[in-house]
C-alpha positions as CSV (number, residue, x, y, z in Angstrom):
1,M,54.5,-39.2,26.5
2,P,51.8,-36.8,25.2
3,L,52.8,-34.1,22.8
4,R,51.8,-30.4,23.3
5,I,50.6,-29.5,19.8
6,L,49.5,-26.1,18.5
7,Y,47.3,-26.4,15.5
8,L,46.9,-23.3,13.4
9,H,43.9,-23.3,11.1
10,Q,42.2,-19.9,10.6
11,H,39.0,-21.3,9.1
12,F,38.2,-24.0,11.6
13,S,34.7,-25.5,12.0
14,T,33.0,-28.4,13.8
15,P,30.4,-30.5,11.9
16,D,27.7,-28.1,13.3
17,G,29.0,-25.5,10.7
18,A,28.5,-25.4,7.0
19,T,32.1,-25.6,5.9
20,A,35.0,-28.1,5.8
21,T,35.8,-30.1,9.0
22,R,39.2,-31.5,8.1
23,A,41.0,-29.7,11.0
24,Y,38.3,-30.8,13.4
25,N,38.7,-34.4,12.4
26,H,42.5,-34.2,12.7
27,A,42.6,-32.4,16.0
28,R,40.1,-34.8,17.5
29,A,42.2,-37.8,16.3
30,L,45.3,-36.3,17.9
31,A,43.5,-35.7,21.2
32,E,42.1,-39.3,21.1
33,A,45.7,-40.5,20.6
34,G,46.5,-38.9,24.0
35,H,48.1,-35.6,22.9
36,A,47.3,-32.1,24.3
37,V,46.0,-30.1,21.3
38,T,45.2,-26.4,21.1
39,L,43.7,-25.2,17.9
40,A,43.8,-21.5,17.1
41,C,41.3,-20.1,14.6
42,G,39.4,-17.0,13.6
43,R,35.7,-16.3,13.0
44,Y,34.9,-17.7,9.6
45,D,31.5,-17.2,7.8
46,G,29.5,-20.4,7.9
47,A,31.8,-22.0,10.6
48,A,30.8,-23.2,14.1
49,T,33.7,-23.4,16.4
50,G,31.8,-24.9,19.3
51,L,32.5,-21.8,21.5
52,S,29.7,-19.5,22.5
53,G,31.0,-17.4,25.4
54,P,32.0,-13.7,25.1
55,F,35.3,-12.6,23.6
56,R,37.7,-11.1,26.2
57,Q,40.7,-9.1,25.0
58,G,40.2,-10.3,21.5
59,S,39.7,-14.0,22.0
60,R,37.8,-16.8,23.7
61,R,38.6,-20.4,24.5
62,G,37.1,-23.6,25.6
63,A,37.1,-27.4,25.2
64,V,35.7,-29.0,22.0
65,A,35.8,-32.7,21.3
66,G,38.7,-33.3,23.7
67,F,40.9,-30.5,22.5
68,E,41.2,-26.8,23.3
69,V,40.0,-24.1,20.8
70,V,41.3,-20.6,20.9
71,E,39.1,-18.4,18.7
72,F,40.4,-14.9,17.8
73,D,37.8,-12.2,17.3
74,L,38.7,-11.8,13.6
75,P,35.7,-12.1,11.3
76,Y,36.4,-13.3,7.8
77,G,34.2,-14.0,4.8
78,N,34.9,-14.6,1.1
79,A,32.6,-11.6,0.3
80,Q,35.1,-9.2,1.9
81,S,37.4,-7.1,-0.3
82,L,40.9,-8.4,-1.0
83,A,42.3,-5.6,1.2
84,R,40.1,-6.5,4.1
85,R,40.8,-10.2,3.8
86,S,44.5,-9.6,3.6
87,L,44.4,-7.5,6.8
88,V,42.5,-10.3,8.6
89,F,45.1,-12.8,7.5
90,L,47.9,-10.6,8.9
91,R,46.1,-10.0,12.2
92,Y,45.5,-13.7,12.6
93,A,49.2,-14.4,11.9
94,A,50.2,-11.8,14.6
95,A,47.8,-13.3,17.2
96,A,48.9,-16.8,16.4
97,S,52.6,-15.8,16.6
98,R,52.1,-14.5,20.1
99,L,50.5,-17.8,21.1
100,A,53.2,-19.9,19.3
101,L,56.0,-18.0,21.1
102,G,54.3,-17.7,24.5
103,Q,54.2,-21.3,25.4
104,G,56.4,-24.4,25.1
105,W,55.0,-26.4,22.3
106,D,56.4,-29.7,21.1
107,L,55.1,-29.3,17.6
108,L,53.1,-26.9,15.5
109,I,50.7,-27.7,12.6
110,A,50.3,-24.8,10.1
111,S,47.4,-25.4,7.7
112,S,47.2,-23.1,4.7
113,T,45.1,-21.3,3.3
114,P,45.9,-18.6,4.1
115,P,49.7,-19.0,3.5
116,T,50.3,-16.4,6.2
117,V,49.6,-19.1,8.7
118,A,53.3,-20.1,8.0
119,I,54.5,-16.9,9.7
120,P,54.0,-18.1,13.3
121,A,55.3,-21.5,12.5
122,L,58.5,-20.1,11.0
123,L,59.0,-17.7,13.9
124,A,58.6,-20.6,16.4
125,R,61.0,-22.7,14.5
126,R,63.6,-19.9,14.3
127,L,63.3,-18.5,17.9
128,R,62.3,-21.6,19.9
129,G,63.4,-24.5,17.7
130,T,59.9,-25.9,17.5
131,P,59.3,-28.3,14.6
132,F,56.3,-27.8,12.5
133,L,54.1,-29.5,9.8
134,F,53.0,-27.4,6.9
135,E,49.8,-28.4,5.2
136,I,48.9,-27.1,1.7
137,R,45.2,-27.1,1.1
138,D,45.4,-24.6,-1.8
139,P,48.7,-24.0,-3.6
140,W,49.7,-20.4,-3.0
141,P,50.8,-18.4,-4.9
142,E,50.3,-20.7,-7.9
143,L,46.5,-20.7,-7.8
144,P,45.9,-17.0,-7.3
145,A,48.5,-16.3,-10.0
146,A,46.6,-18.6,-12.4
147,L,43.3,-16.9,-11.5
148,S,44.9,-13.5,-12.1
149,R,45.8,-14.3,-15.7
150,P,44.0,-12.4,-18.5
151,G,40.9,-14.5,-19.3
152,A,40.8,-16.4,-16.0
153,R,37.8,-15.8,-13.8
154,P,39.0,-15.0,-10.3
155,G,37.0,-16.2,-7.4
156,A,37.2,-15.7,-3.6
157,G,36.2,-19.3,-3.0
158,Q,39.4,-20.7,-4.6
159,G,42.0,-18.3,-3.2
160,G,40.9,-15.2,-5.1
161,G,42.4,-13.6,-8.2
162,G,43.5,-10.1,-8.7
163,V,46.4,-10.3,-6.2
164,P,49.1,-7.8,-7.1
165,G,52.4,-9.2,-8.5
166,P,54.6,-8.0,-5.6
167,V,52.3,-9.6,-3.1
168,L,52.4,-12.9,-5.0
169,A,56.2,-12.7,-5.0
170,A,56.3,-12.1,-1.2
171,I,53.9,-15.0,-0.7
172,G,56.1,-17.2,-2.9
173,R,59.1,-16.5,-0.7
174,L,57.1,-17.2,2.5
175,V,55.8,-20.6,1.1
176,D,59.4,-21.4,-0.1
177,A,60.6,-21.0,3.5
178,A,57.8,-23.1,4.9
179,C,58.3,-25.9,2.4
180,R,62.1,-26.0,3.1
181,R,62.0,-25.7,6.8
182,A,59.0,-27.8,7.8
183,S,59.6,-31.2,9.3
184,A,56.9,-32.5,7.1
185,V,54.8,-31.1,4.3
186,I,51.3,-32.4,3.7
187,A,49.4,-31.9,0.4
188,L,45.8,-32.8,-0.4
189,T,46.6,-33.9,-4.0
190,E,49.5,-35.1,-6.0
191,G,49.3,-31.9,-8.0
192,M,49.7,-29.8,-4.9
193,A,52.5,-32.1,-3.8
194,R,54.4,-31.2,-7.1
195,T,54.1,-27.5,-6.2
196,A,55.7,-28.3,-2.8
197,L,58.6,-30.2,-4.5
198,A,59.2,-27.2,-6.8
199,R,59.5,-25.0,-3.8
200,G,62.1,-27.0,-2.1
201,T,60.4,-29.7,-0.1
202,D,62.5,-32.8,0.5
203,P,60.6,-35.7,-1.1
204,D,61.2,-37.8,2.0
205,R,59.3,-35.2,4.0
206,L,56.3,-34.9,1.7
207,R,53.0,-36.7,2.3
208,V,49.7,-36.7,0.4
209,L,46.7,-36.9,2.6
210,P,43.5,-36.4,0.6
211,Q,40.3,-34.6,1.4
212,G,38.0,-37.0,3.2
213,A,34.4,-37.4,4.4
214,D,32.8,-38.8,7.6
215,V,31.6,-42.1,6.1
216,S,29.5,-42.8,9.2
217,L,27.7,-39.5,8.8
218,F,27.4,-39.4,5.0
219,G,26.1,-42.9,4.4
220,P,23.3,-45.4,4.7
221,D,22.4,-44.3,8.2
222,A,21.6,-40.7,7.2
223,R,17.9,-39.8,7.3
224,P,16.9,-38.7,3.8
225,W,14.9,-35.6,3.0
226,R,14.1,-33.6,0.0
227,P,13.6,-29.8,-0.4
228,D,10.0,-28.4,-0.3
229,G,8.4,-28.2,-3.6
230,V,10.4,-31.0,-5.2
231,G,8.2,-33.5,-6.9
232,A,8.2,-37.2,-5.8
233,G,9.2,-38.3,-9.3
234,E,11.8,-35.7,-9.9
235,M,15.5,-36.7,-10.2
236,V,17.4,-34.4,-7.8
237,A,21.0,-33.4,-8.5
238,V,22.7,-31.6,-5.7
239,Y,25.7,-29.1,-5.7
240,A,26.8,-28.2,-2.2
241,G,29.6,-25.6,-1.9
242,A,30.7,-22.1,-2.5
243,H,28.8,-19.9,-5.0
244,G,31.8,-17.8,-6.1
245,R,33.1,-16.9,-9.5
246,A,35.6,-19.7,-9.4
247,N,32.8,-22.2,-9.0
248,G,31.3,-21.4,-12.4
249,L,27.8,-22.2,-11.4
250,G,26.3,-20.3,-14.3
251,V,26.9,-23.4,-16.5
252,L,24.6,-25.4,-14.2
253,L,21.8,-22.8,-14.9
254,D,22.7,-23.1,-18.6
255,A,22.2,-26.8,-18.3
256,A,18.9,-26.3,-16.3
257,S,17.6,-24.2,-19.2
258,R,17.8,-27.3,-21.4
259,L,16.2,-29.5,-18.8
260,R,12.7,-28.0,-18.4
261,A,9.9,-30.5,-18.3
262,T,12.4,-33.5,-18.1
263,G,11.7,-34.2,-14.4
264,I,15.3,-33.2,-13.4
265,R,15.8,-30.6,-10.7
266,I,19.2,-29.0,-9.8
267,T,19.6,-28.0,-6.1
268,L,22.3,-25.6,-5.1
269,V,23.3,-25.5,-1.5
270,G,25.6,-22.8,-0.1
271,D,26.4,-19.1,-0.3
272,G,28.8,-16.7,-2.1
273,V,29.0,-13.5,-4.1
274,E,27.4,-15.0,-7.1
275,K,24.3,-16.4,-5.4
276,P,22.0,-13.3,-5.7
277,A,22.6,-13.1,-9.4
278,L,22.1,-16.9,-9.9
279,M,18.8,-16.8,-7.9
280,A,17.6,-13.8,-9.9
281,R,18.3,-15.5,-13.2
282,A,16.7,-18.8,-12.2
283,A,13.6,-16.9,-11.1
284,A,13.4,-14.8,-14.3
285,E,13.8,-17.8,-16.6
286,D,11.7,-20.2,-14.5
287,L,14.4,-22.7,-14.3
288,P,14.1,-26.1,-12.5
289,V,16.6,-25.0,-9.9
290,T,16.2,-24.9,-6.1
291,F,18.5,-22.8,-3.8
292,L,19.1,-23.7,-0.2
293,D,21.2,-21.9,2.5
294,P,24.4,-23.4,3.9
295,M,23.6,-26.1,6.4
296,P,25.3,-28.2,9.1
297,K,26.9,-31.4,8.0
298,R,24.3,-33.7,9.5
299,R,21.5,-31.9,7.7
300,L,23.5,-32.0,4.4
301,A,24.1,-35.7,4.8
302,G,20.3,-36.2,4.9
303,L,19.8,-34.1,1.8
304,L,22.4,-36.1,-0.1
305,A,20.8,-39.3,1.1
306,G,17.5,-38.1,-0.4
307,A,19.1,-37.0,-3.7
308,D,19.8,-39.0,-6.8
309,V,23.0,-37.4,-8.3
310,G,25.9,-35.3,-6.9
311,L,27.3,-32.4,-8.9
312,L,30.9,-31.1,-9.0
313,C,31.4,-27.8,-10.8
314,L,34.2,-25.4,-11.3
315,A,35.0,-22.6,-13.7
316,P,37.1,-23.5,-16.7
317,V,40.5,-22.7,-15.2
318,P,43.1,-25.4,-16.3
319,E,45.0,-25.4,-13.0
320,F,41.8,-26.6,-11.2
321,A,42.3,-30.0,-12.8
322,E,45.1,-31.0,-10.4
323,W,45.2,-28.2,-7.8
324,T,41.8,-28.6,-6.1
325,A,40.5,-31.1,-3.7
326,P,36.8,-30.3,-3.1
327,N,35.4,-31.8,0.0
328,K,32.0,-31.9,-1.7
329,L,33.3,-34.7,-4.0
330,A,34.3,-36.9,-1.0
331,E,31.0,-36.3,0.7
332,C,28.9,-37.2,-2.4
333,L,30.9,-40.4,-2.8
334,A,30.4,-41.3,0.8
335,A,26.7,-40.6,0.4
336,G,26.6,-43.2,-2.3
337,L,25.8,-40.8,-5.1
338,P,26.9,-41.1,-8.7
339,V,28.6,-37.8,-9.6
340,V,28.4,-35.6,-12.7
341,A,31.4,-33.3,-12.9
342,N,32.9,-30.8,-15.3
343,V,36.4,-30.9,-13.7
344,P,39.1,-32.7,-15.7
345,G,42.2,-34.2,-14.3
346,R,42.2,-35.8,-10.9
347,A,38.4,-35.8,-10.4
348,Q,37.8,-37.2,-13.9
349,R,40.3,-40.0,-13.2
350,L,38.6,-40.9,-9.9
351,L,35.2,-41.1,-11.3
352,A,36.2,-43.0,-14.4
353,E,38.4,-45.5,-12.6
354,G,35.9,-46.0,-9.8
355,G,33.0,-46.4,-12.2
356,C,31.0,-43.9,-10.1
357,G,30.2,-40.9,-12.3
358,L,30.4,-39.0,-15.6
359,T,32.7,-36.1,-16.5
360,V,32.0,-33.5,-19.2
361,P,34.4,-30.7,-20.5
362,P,34.5,-27.5,-18.5
363,G,31.9,-24.9,-19.5
364,D,29.9,-27.5,-21.5
365,A,26.3,-26.9,-20.7
366,D,25.0,-29.2,-23.4
367,G,27.3,-32.0,-22.0
368,L,26.0,-31.4,-18.5
369,A,22.4,-31.6,-19.6
370,A,23.1,-34.8,-21.6
371,A,24.9,-36.4,-18.7
372,L,22.0,-35.6,-16.3
373,L,19.5,-36.9,-18.8
374,A,21.5,-40.1,-19.1
375,M,21.4,-40.5,-15.4
376,A,17.6,-39.8,-15.3
377,D,16.9,-42.4,-18.0
378,D,18.8,-45.2,-16.3
379,P,18.0,-45.7,-12.6
380,A,19.8,-49.1,-12.5
381,R,23.0,-47.4,-13.8
382,R,22.6,-44.7,-11.1
383,R,22.3,-47.4,-8.4
384,I,25.4,-49.3,-9.6
385,M,27.4,-46.1,-9.8
386,G,26.2,-45.1,-6.3
387,Q,27.4,-48.4,-4.8
388,A,30.7,-48.0,-6.5
389,A,31.0,-44.4,-5.1
390,R,30.4,-45.6,-1.6
391,R,33.1,-48.3,-2.0
392,L,35.5,-45.8,-3.3
393,A,34.8,-43.5,-0.3
394,E,35.3,-46.3,2.2
395,R,38.6,-47.3,0.6
396,H,40.2,-43.9,0.0
397,F,38.3,-41.0,1.5
398,D,37.3,-42.1,5.1
399,S,38.2,-39.1,7.2
400,R,39.0,-41.3,10.2
401,Q,41.6,-43.3,8.3
402,I,43.1,-40.1,6.9
403,A,43.3,-38.5,10.4
404,A,45.0,-41.7,11.6
405,R,47.7,-41.2,9.0
406,L,48.1,-37.5,10.1
407,V,48.6,-38.7,13.7
408,A,51.3,-41.2,12.6
409,T,53.0,-38.4,10.7
410,V,52.9,-36.1,13.7
411,E,54.2,-38.7,16.1
412,A,57.0,-39.6,13.7
413,V,58.1,-36.0,13.2
414,A,58.2,-35.5,17.0
415,G,60.1,-38.7,17.5
416,H,57.2,-40.0,19.5
417,A,56.9,-43.2,17.6
418,G,60.6,-43.9,17.6
419,T,60.6,-44.7,13.9
420,D,61.5,-43.1,10.6
421,A,58.7,-40.8,9.5
422,R,59.0,-41.9,5.8
423,A,58.1,-45.5,6.9
424,L,54.8,-44.5,8.4
425,V,52.8,-42.8,5.7
426,P,52.8,-43.6,2.0
């Protein structure tokens, strides 16, 4: 019997947008499994919801990839002030609560960030007895608390620092309630899973489903292209993601200053509060750096197919080591690119154990430059690492396989599969 599922994800996008598509993949998989899925979202900068009609009474809706999308007229972007973003979070929670309580759902999926997405799920659980899954994509309040520490560099792209202490405490109580009352808790990394356990999640109800990539889109069938002005003999290293303070992209420009006349070009794709300053510096210093606007996933797949190296960069915040799951890493691996990263912990282990990249200490511009030079000097090594990267993506980061595990978890939680949930998903 089909389940009636309400999927709450404020920052939803289809592959036509320039942001993550995890919720799209999961909602589509649930619909393909025969369930009736409604996904409720807001208007996120860089996203493409698949809807184009006018908003009426604050929302619009329509069918996308076999499921229904309800888009609230709530614009959101990382460049907004903390107060403005907080207001949008609360307005989304209120609109989603009305939707959650207004119909008879068999199950809710609440995907955080923002953590306020747990409010409608908890209300539906309390007032209607509706079970829910709570997904942790960023650990709140742990991550913003770390970014708010003296010496940390807060950034909107990773949850944002500067959040007042009383607000963090209130968020902590909200997340505690979600972790304890959810029928299942899903974390993207083992580090995030440990934060859920610390907040009261029963280990039997905890699942780790990593960030994934569309291995059919990012792969050998992608049509390669290179940016205008890039020389035929240049080695192109691509970073595709947010340009916020938490991403620490200044170190890539520091590395580029050491790579003049080496035939290595760094390409930065995306947007964020730091981009104007980065572009101004690159122009003033005549650095071998190219900037591109955010682009749809299919276009990005072609750029990665035409590149030589993928880049993973974050600011030197220790908590990033285990508490982040950048989709850009999974996409570079799926594209068969060797990766140069400055992120220790989980990413470093993946690249080392998979034999598909090099990692340097956070903030180490000399190390980044040296790693890129080593890649440029050894095309055969790049090719071997790229092949290993693709194998790793196919084994562990195929978004279709991850979505199938989400479907199994949902069906088990709802009693749909008639088996114990803990037996379905490792």
